[in-house]
Each structure stands twice: as C-alpha cells, then as structure tokens.
C-alpha positions in Angstrom: 14.2 16.9 -13.4 17.1 18.4 -14.7 18.0 20.6 -17.9 21.3 19.9 -19.5 23.0 20.9 -22.9 24.4 17.7 -24.0 22.2 14.6 -24.7 23.8 11.5 -22.5 26.0 13.4 -20.7 26.3 11.3 -17.1 23.9 12.8 -14.3 24.3 13.4 -10.6 25.1 9.9 -9.7 27.0 7.2 -11.5 23.9 5.4 -11.9 22.2 8.3 -13.6 21.6 9.6 -16.9 20.4 12.8 -18.6 18.3 11.7 -21.8 15.8 13.6 -24.1 12.7 11.6 -23.8 8.5 12.5 -25.1 6.7 11.8 -21.8 2.9 10.8 -22.4 0.8 10.7 -25.3 -1.6 13.1 -27.1 -2.1 16.4 -26.6 -0.7 16.7 -22.9 2.5 15.0 -23.9 5.7 16.3 -22.3 9.1 16.6 -24.1 12.2 17.2 -22.5 15.4 16.4 -20.9 14.8 14.2 -17.8 17.4 12.5 -15.3 16.6 8.9 -15.4 17.9 6.6 -12.6 19.1 2.8 -13.1 16.5 0.6 -11.5 18.0 -0.6 -8.1 16.7 -3.7 -7.2 17.8 -3.9 -3.5 15.5 -1.0 -2.9 11.9 -1.4 -1.7 8.7 0.8 -2.0 6.0 -0.3 0.7 2.5 -0.6 0.1 0.3 0.8 2.6 -0.9 -3.0 3.4 3.0 -3.4 3.9 3.7 -0.4 5.9 1.2 -1.2 8.5 2.2 -4.7 9.0 6.1 -3.7 9.3 4.8 -0.9 11.6 2.9 -3.1 13.8 5.4 -5.9 13.8 2.9 -8.1 12.2 3.7 -11.6 10.9 3.4 -10.7 7.2 5.8 -7.7 7.2 8.7 -9.7 9.6 10.0 -10.8 6.4 10.7 -6.8 5.9 11.5 -6.0 9.4 15.2 -5.7 9.2 15.4 -4.9 5.5 17.5 -1.9 4.2 16.4 0.4 1.5 12.8 0.5 2.4 11.0 3.8 1.1 7.2 5.0 1.2 5.5 6.6 -0.9 3.6 10.3 0.1 0.2 8.6 -1.4 0.5 5.7 1.3 -0.2 8.7 4.4 -2.9 10.1 2.7 -4.3 6.3 1.9 -4.4 5.9 5.9 -6.0 9.3 6.2 -9.0 8.4 4.0 -9.3 5.0 5.5 -9.2 6.5 8.9 -12.1 8.7 7.5 -14.0 6.1 6.4 -13.7 4.3 9.7 -12.3 1.3 8.2 -9.1 1.5 10.7 -8.2 3.0 13.6 -4.8 4.6 14.4 -3.7 6.1 17.6 -3.2 10.1 18.0 0.1 10.8 16.0 0.2 7.8 14.8 0.5 9.0 10.7 3.4 11.1 12.0 5.0 8.8 13.6 4.7 6.3 10.2 6.5 9.3 8.0 9.2 10.1 10.7 10.2 6.2 11.4 13.7 6.1 10.7 13.1 2.4 9.5 12.1 3.8 6.0 12.6 7.3 4.1 9.6 9.1 2.5 10.4 9.3 -1.5 8.3 12.0 -2.9 8.4 11.8 -6.6 7.3 15.1 -9.2 3.8 14.6 -9.2 3.3 15.2 -12.6 6.0 12.2 -13.1 3.7 10.0 -11.2 0.4 10.8 -12.4 1.7 10.2 -16.1 2.8 7.0 -14.9 -0.2 6.0 -13.3 -2.3 7.3 -16.7 -1.8 3.4 -18.2 -2.5 1.3 -14.7 -6.4 1.3 -16.0 -6.3 -2.6 -14.1 -7.4 -0.8 -11.1 -10.1 1.5 -10.0 -8.4 2.1 -7.0 -6.7 5.7 -7.0 -4.2 4.5 -4.2 -3.4 1.2 -5.8 -2.3 3.4 -8.9 -0.4 5.9 -7.8 1.6 3.4 -5.1 2.1 0.9 -8.6 3.3 4.0 -10.3 5.7 5.1 -8.0 7.2 1.6 -7.8 7.5 1.9 -11.5 8.7 5.6 -11.9 11.6 4.5 -9.5 12.3 0.9 -11.2 11.9 -0.3 -7.2 10.3 -3.4 -6.1 6.7 -3.1 -4.3 6.0 -5.0 -1.3 2.2 -5.8 -1.1 -0.1 -8.2 0.1 -2.4 -7.1 -2.6 -3.7 -10.1 -4.1 -5.0 -7.5 -7.7 -1.6 -6.3 -7.5 0.6 -9.1 -7.3 -1.8 -10.7 -9.7 -1.0 -8.0 -12.5 2.5 -7.1 -12.0 5.3 -9.3 -12.9 6.9 -11.6 -10.4 10.3 -9.6 -10.6 8.8 -6.3 -9.4 6.9 -7.1 -6.6 7.5 -9.2 -3.2 4.2 -10.7 -2.0 3.5 -11.0 1.6 
C-alpha cells in the first residue's frame, strides 16, 4: 500500500496506478490509497499441486518446466507443511526450504490483509488453502496453474492453466 496526494498519479512502475478505493463491505471495510497493478497475463502463480509437479519433473508439470514468470505463494509452503503433518505426503528433509529457494520461481508475498479480503468472497470452496491461493492469483491479476478440478470448474478459463 502506498499513500499519495493525487488521485490517479502514476505508481512506482509504468504498469501501476494509485487510486482511492474502498476494500471490503460492512464494518470491516477499509478505504484508502492503493497501488493497482495492471494484470500481467505472462505471470503464472503455481498452485501447490503445480509446484510439486514442476519441482519433481512430473509429466503434469512439464508444460511449465521452461516457463518464465513463475511465482509461488507462501500459502503453498504452509499447505505442504500441513499435508506432511497429516501424513498425506512425505517430503525429503529440507525439501520445503529447497522449494522456497528454487531459482525457477519467486515467492510473492502480498499483504495478508489484502489476501484475506480477496479470499472472503470465494465461498465455493471450504479448503482454506485453495481459497487463499485463488485469492492470491486474483489479487495480482495472474493466471493460476493448477490440476485441481474444483478450481478449474469455478474459475474463468482465461485465468487458469489446467494441468
């Protein structure tokens, strides 16, 4: 978030603008100055399953293996920890750290309040990780690479890459 004096003033990059917005509804709504980024359709946020497939060289992730502009959400790293604790996956020692430091992608860390606000209206899923990852992609205006059938069924085709 960046505060400025003039509505519509260009932001820190040529693809952003600063606008006064009301975020949310009801008593928790916030109003203020926000930097709005233009959607960059060349940028891809990897869902947790896509992250695993690209990392391991799985056939379902090969279409993204040489892609540039890949990002991951810290939510995916938390989901991996939960899946490991629940014994639904088994990771090699240090694998989560290696995923976070892999040069093929960048961890994008939006402000949590903005991420949670964007996730509130995604009532079509009860999976908190799916909600947050979809909200992350929407918040940034990025496409989401996923193999999750529920997500693929709910999101517009132009905003997802089905794996």
